[in-house]
C-alpha positions as CSV (number, residue, x, y, z in Angstrom):
1,M,-17.1,0.8,15.2
2,Y,-14.1,0.3,12.9
3,V,-14.6,2.3,9.4
4,I,-12.4,0.5,6.7
5,T,-11.9,2.3,3.4
6,G,-10.1,0.3,0.5
7,I,-11.7,-3.3,2.2
8,T,-12.0,-4.7,-1.4
9,G,-8.2,-4.5,-1.6
10,Q,-5.4,-6.5,0.0
11,V,-4.3,-4.3,2.8
12,G,-7.9,-3.0,3.6
13,G,-9.2,-6.5,3.3
14,E,-6.8,-8.0,5.8
15,V,-7.6,-5.1,8.2
16,A,-11.2,-6.0,8.1
17,R,-10.5,-9.8,8.5
18,T,-8.4,-9.0,11.6
19,L,-10.8,-6.8,13.3
20,L,-13.9,-9.4,12.5
21,A,-11.8,-12.4,13.7
22,A,-11.4,-10.5,17.1
23,Q,-15.3,-9.8,17.1
24,L,-15.2,-6.2,16.4
25,P,-17.7,-4.2,14.8
26,V,-16.7,-3.5,11.1
27,R,-18.3,-1.0,8.7
28,A,-17.2,-1.4,5.0
29,V,-16.9,1.7,2.7
30,V,-17.7,0.5,-0.8
31,R,-18.3,2.1,-4.0
32,D,-21.6,0.3,-5.0
33,A,-23.8,-2.7,-3.6
34,A,-22.0,-5.7,-5.6
35,K,-19.0,-4.9,-3.5
36,G,-20.5,-4.7,-0.6
37,I,-22.2,-8.0,-0.4
38,A,-19.5,-10.5,0.5
39,W,-18.7,-8.0,3.3
40,A,-22.2,-7.7,4.7
41,E,-22.3,-11.7,4.7
42,Q,-19.7,-11.5,7.2
43,G,-21.3,-8.9,9.4
44,C,-20.0,-5.8,8.3
45,D,-22.2,-2.7,8.4
46,I,-21.9,-1.1,4.8
47,A,-21.6,2.4,3.6
48,Y,-21.5,3.7,0.3
49,A,-19.0,6.5,-1.0
50,E,-16.6,7.4,-3.8
51,M,-13.4,8.9,-1.9
52,H,-13.7,12.2,-3.8
53,D,-17.4,12.3,-2.3
54,A,-16.9,14.1,1.1
55,G,-20.6,14.4,2.3
56,A,-20.8,10.3,1.6
57,L,-17.4,9.6,3.3
58,A,-18.6,12.2,6.3
59,A,-21.6,9.9,6.9
60,A,-19.7,6.6,6.3
61,F,-17.2,8.0,9.0
62,R,-19.6,9.3,11.6
63,G,-20.0,7.5,14.8
64,A,-16.5,5.6,14.2
65,Q,-14.0,4.7,17.0
66,A,-11.3,4.8,14.5
67,V,-11.1,5.0,10.4
68,F,-8.7,3.4,8.1
69,I,-7.9,5.4,5.1
70,L,-6.3,4.1,1.9
71,L,-5.9,6.5,-0.7
72,P,-6.5,5.0,-4.4
73,P,-3.4,4.6,-6.1
74,S,-2.6,6.7,-9.2
75,F,-0.3,4.7,-11.3
76,D,0.2,7.7,-14.1
77,P,-0.7,10.8,-12.6
78,A,-0.6,14.3,-14.2
79,P,1.3,16.8,-13.0
80,G,0.5,18.2,-9.6
81,F,-1.5,14.8,-8.9
82,P,-4.8,16.5,-9.4
83,E,-6.9,13.3,-8.8
84,S,-5.1,12.3,-5.6
85,T,-5.1,15.9,-4.3
86,G,-9.0,16.1,-4.9
87,R,-9.4,12.9,-3.1
88,V,-7.3,13.8,-0.1
89,A,-9.6,17.2,0.1
90,A,-12.3,15.3,0.6
91,I,-11.2,12.9,2.8
92,Y,-10.1,15.6,5.1
93,T,-13.2,17.4,5.1
94,A,-15.1,14.3,5.7
95,L,-12.9,13.4,8.7
96,A,-13.0,16.7,10.1
97,A,-16.7,16.8,10.1
98,A,-17.2,13.3,11.5
99,R,-14.6,13.5,13.9
100,P,-13.7,9.8,14.7
101,K,-11.8,9.1,17.8
102,R,-8.7,8.4,15.6
103,V,-7.3,7.8,12.1
104,V,-5.0,5.2,10.9
105,C,-3.4,6.0,7.1
106,L,-1.7,3.9,4.6
107,S,1.3,5.6,3.3
108,T,4.7,4.6,2.0
109,I,8.3,4.3,2.7
110,G,10.1,7.4,1.4
111,A,6.8,9.7,2.2
112,Q,9.1,12.3,3.3
113,A,11.5,12.2,0.2
114,R,12.1,15.9,-1.0
115,E,12.5,14.4,-4.7
116,P,9.3,14.4,-7.1
117,N,8.4,10.8,-7.7
118,L,5.4,8.5,-7.7
119,L,5.1,8.4,-3.9
120,N,4.2,12.0,-3.5
121,A,0.5,11.6,-3.7
122,L,1.1,10.1,-0.2
123,Q,3.2,12.7,0.9
124,I,0.1,15.1,0.0
125,M,-2.1,13.0,2.0
126,E,0.2,13.0,5.0
127,H,0.8,16.8,4.9
128,K,-2.8,17.5,4.6
129,L,-4.5,15.0,7.2
130,R,-1.7,15.9,9.8
131,Q,-3.7,19.2,10.6
132,L,-6.7,16.9,11.7
133,P,-7.9,17.5,15.5
134,M,-7.8,14.0,16.4
135,P,-4.9,11.4,16.7
136,V,-3.5,10.5,13.1
137,A,-1.1,7.3,12.6
138,F,0.7,7.1,9.1
139,L,1.6,3.6,8.8
140,R,4.7,4.0,6.2
141,A,5.0,0.7,4.3
142,G,8.0,-1.0,2.0
143,W,7.6,-2.2,-1.3
144,F,4.6,-4.5,-1.4
145,M,5.9,-8.1,-2.2
146,E,2.4,-8.9,-3.9
147,N,4.1,-6.4,-6.7
148,L,5.7,-9.6,-7.9
149,M,2.6,-11.1,-9.0
150,W,3.2,-9.3,-12.3
151,D,6.5,-11.5,-12.9
152,I,5.3,-15.1,-12.0
153,A,4.1,-15.7,-15.3
154,V,7.3,-14.8,-17.2
155,A,9.2,-16.4,-14.5
156,Q,7.5,-19.5,-14.8
157,A,7.6,-19.4,-18.7
158,T,11.0,-18.0,-19.7
159,G,13.3,-18.2,-16.3
160,V,14.4,-14.9,-16.7
161,V,12.4,-11.6,-15.0
162,P,13.1,-7.8,-15.9
163,S,14.1,-6.0,-12.8
164,F,13.6,-2.3,-12.6
165,L,15.2,-2.7,-9.2
166,Q,19.2,-2.3,-9.7
167,P,21.7,-3.3,-8.9
168,L,20.5,-6.7,-8.7
169,D,22.6,-7.2,-5.4
170,K,20.8,-4.4,-3.7
171,P,18.7,-5.1,-0.5
172,V,15.0,-3.9,-1.0
173,P,12.6,-3.1,2.2
174,M,9.8,-5.4,1.2
175,V,6.7,-6.4,3.0
176,A,3.8,-8.5,2.4
177,T,0.1,-7.0,2.5
178,A,-1.2,-9.4,5.3
179,D,1.6,-7.8,7.7
180,V,0.9,-4.4,6.7
181,G,-3.2,-5.1,7.2
182,R,-2.5,-6.8,10.5
183,T,-0.5,-3.9,11.6
184,A,-3.1,-1.3,10.6
185,A,-5.6,-3.3,12.3
186,A,-3.5,-3.2,15.5
187,L,-3.1,0.5,15.2
188,L,-6.8,1.1,15.0
189,Q,-7.1,-0.5,18.3
190,E,-4.4,1.6,20.1
191,A,-4.4,4.9,21.7
192,W,-1.9,8.0,21.1
193,Q,-1.8,11.6,20.9
194,G,-1.1,13.9,17.9
195,V,0.6,12.6,14.8
196,R,2.5,9.0,14.7
197,I,4.4,7.5,12.0
198,V,5.0,3.9,12.2
199,E,7.5,2.1,9.6
200,L,7.1,-1.4,8.6
201,E,9.2,-3.8,6.5
202,G,9.3,-7.6,6.2
203,P,11.6,-10.2,8.1
204,Q,14.5,-9.0,6.4
205,R,15.7,-7.0,3.1
206,I,15.9,-8.8,-0.2
207,T,18.0,-8.3,-3.2
208,P,16.4,-9.1,-6.8
209,N,18.9,-12.0,-7.1
210,Q,17.7,-13.2,-3.9
211,I,14.0,-13.1,-5.4
212,A,15.1,-15.0,-8.1
213,Q,16.4,-17.7,-5.9
214,V,13.1,-17.9,-4.0
215,M,11.3,-18.2,-7.2
216,S,13.8,-20.8,-8.3
217,A,12.6,-22.9,-5.1
218,V,9.0,-22.0,-5.4
219,F,8.8,-22.7,-9.1
220,N,11.1,-25.8,-9.2
221,R,13.0,-24.2,-12.1
222,P,16.1,-21.9,-12.7
223,V,14.9,-18.3,-12.4
224,S,17.3,-15.2,-12.8
225,M,17.0,-11.3,-13.0
226,S,17.7,-9.1,-15.9
227,A,18.4,-5.4,-15.4
228,V,16.1,-3.3,-17.6
229,P,18.5,-0.5,-18.8
230,R,17.5,2.6,-17.3
231,D,17.7,4.7,-20.6
232,S,14.9,2.2,-22.0
233,W,12.4,3.0,-19.3
234,E,10.7,6.0,-20.8
235,D,10.3,4.4,-24.1
236,L,8.9,1.1,-22.6
237,F,6.4,2.7,-20.2
238,R,5.2,5.0,-22.9
239,S,4.5,1.8,-25.2
240,Q,2.7,0.4,-22.2
241,G,0.2,3.4,-22.6
242,M,1.6,5.7,-19.8
243,K,1.4,9.2,-20.5
244,H,3.3,10.7,-17.5
245,P,6.0,8.2,-17.0
246,L,8.3,10.7,-15.2
247,P,7.2,10.0,-11.5
248,R,7.2,6.0,-11.9
249,I,10.8,6.4,-13.1
250,R,11.7,8.7,-10.3
251,M,10.4,6.4,-7.8
252,L,12.3,3.5,-9.1
253,D,15.2,5.9,-9.1
254,G,14.8,6.4,-5.3
255,F,14.9,3.2,-4.6
256,N,18.0,2.2,-6.5
257,E,19.7,5.4,-5.4
258,G,18.6,5.2,-1.6
259,W,16.8,8.2,-1.0
260,I,13.5,6.4,-1.0
261,E,14.2,5.0,2.3
262,F,12.7,4.9,5.9
263,E,12.8,8.0,7.9
264,G,13.4,6.7,11.6
265,P,16.1,4.6,12.7
266,D,16.5,1.1,12.1
267,E,16.0,0.0,15.3
268,Q,12.3,1.8,15.5
269,V,11.4,0.3,12.1
270,R,8.5,-2.5,12.8
271,K,9.0,-6.3,11.0
272,G,6.5,-8.1,9.6
273,E,6.3,-12.0,9.9
274,V,5.4,-13.1,6.3
275,E,8.4,-14.3,4.4
276,M,8.8,-13.8,0.3
277,S,8.4,-17.9,-0.2
278,A,4.9,-17.7,1.3
279,V,3.8,-14.7,-0.6
280,L,5.2,-16.2,-3.9
281,Q,3.3,-19.6,-3.2
282,A,0.1,-18.0,-2.1
283,L,0.1,-15.7,-5.3
284,T,1.0,-19.0,-7.8
285,Q,-2.0,-20.4,-6.2
286,K,-4.4,-17.5,-6.7
287,M,-3.4,-17.4,-10.3
288,A,-4.0,-21.2,-10.9
289,T,-7.7,-21.1,-9.9
């Protein structure tokens, strides 16, 4: 049995679909019955658990060959990441009690960074779950290409996309969620000892200006990027409803300044297959339906 958390999201869903296509048994961990219906129809066993409920998670993980952990994101965390810390503690307790044969966790590029930033929630997860007695793998993925979904409408309407990734000619390690999910599914079926770190990005790094070129081709109209001034970020994020914008600002600084990077040597970073153009086409079609 392969147990998947975060199955209703893009990565978790791809993990499950890949395993099901290989005719492997999958248990979907969902929060309520409505979210489990579609997966039950595809042949999944269904378990109900909130990610802060150690008892329910332990029941969901029990008897598993492998468990995929996706920590719910916290985009506006309070100081100290209390919500993520509580979830990590529950996940650790559940895994220690259930004792699956191995665990694969979705982490992030830059999880090892020492500077405080938004990605520290996954650093907290890595530090805690590496204490588990069973083999654990942390899949550190680059910036998700699917984050561009929020830029599609403005690109189509105005042809100018505001960019927080700067300078505009700096290559960024990005990856499609389909590549992340398929890699995680493969790891769940592998055997190893101890703690393992796997780092993953797309076929090639891409600059914001190159993203604009891809958008121009996909949308059949000129598109350009416009750098959002760094000194305007805090006021802008607060106007959008954020209460604690500094972690997000420092994450963006980390990509722009280069201290959010992969930890291993370049030759050991895995490469995905999905190109940016394919992701943008799929997102555009999804938004149109």
